[in-house]
N, C-alpha and C positions, 0 to 999 in steps of 0.2 A: 606286742601284739603282731606287728608286721613281720617279725622274725618267724612267728608261728605260721602266719599266712604264707610266707615265702617257702617254708619247709613243706607245708601241705601241698602247695602248688607244684613244687619240685617233685615230691613223691608221686603225685598223680600223673605228672608228665612222664616220669620214668616208668610208671606202671603201664601207661598207654603205649609207650614205645616198646616195652617188653612184650606186650600183647601182640602188637603188629609184627614184631620179629618172630614170635612164636608161631603165628599163623602162617607166615611166609615159609619158615623152616618146615613146618608140618606139611605144607602143600608141596614143597620140593621133595621131601622124604616119601610122600605118598605117590609122587609122580603125577599128580593132577592138580589143577588149579581149583581153589575153593569156589563155591557158588557165587554167582554174580550178585546175588542179594546181600551176601556178607560184605563184599567189597563196597557195594553201594551204601550199606550201613556205616562202614568205616569212613567213607568219604563224606557222608551227610552229618556225622557226629559233630564236627566243628561248626558246621552251618547251623545246626539246631541249637548248639550252645550259644552262639552269637544271637540268634533270633529269640532265645528264651530270656534274654536280658530285659526285653520290653515288658512282658507280663510280670517279671519279677519286680520291676520298678513300680508297676501299678499295685502289686500286692504289698510292697513295703510302704507305700504311701497310706494304705488302709490299715496295716498292722505294723506300726513302728518297732515293735519288739523283735521283728525279724531282720532289722538292719544289720546286726553283727553277722548273722548267717549269710545274708546276701553279700556283705563285704568280703567274706572269705571265699565264697563260690565265684564271685565275679571280679575278684581282684585283678586277674590278668587283663580283662577287658577295660576295667576302670583305669588301670595303669596305661594301657594303650591309648585310651581316649584322652587322658590328661597329658601324657608325656611322649606319646608315640609320634611317628612321622605323620605329616599332614594327610596323606592318602587314607590313613586309618582314622585319624581324629575326626575329621569332618563327617564321614558317614556314620560313625558310631554315635557321635553327639546328636546328629540329626535324628537317628532312629530312636535314641533314648528320649529325646524331647517329644516325640510323637506320643509317648506313653505317660507323660507327666500331666 
């Protein structure tokens, strides 16, 4: 199961990186920078991902059948909260406990 999760997370990471590179190359080729809203969206995506773990915890407590889905989607954050450096572990665990 974890091998599949690792593969999915890797593929999503590569796809996101390719998207960012494509946007930058396109902006350079067109000779203009993309709209500020687009860059704001790219910058806020990771923040929204981290913040979405709270509501996901609440939903999983109400609908236990969604646990496998949440484990796949939030595997990077779970891994960071369990085995990551202390500056990441403490805030992630604190935020997750707010939703339990």
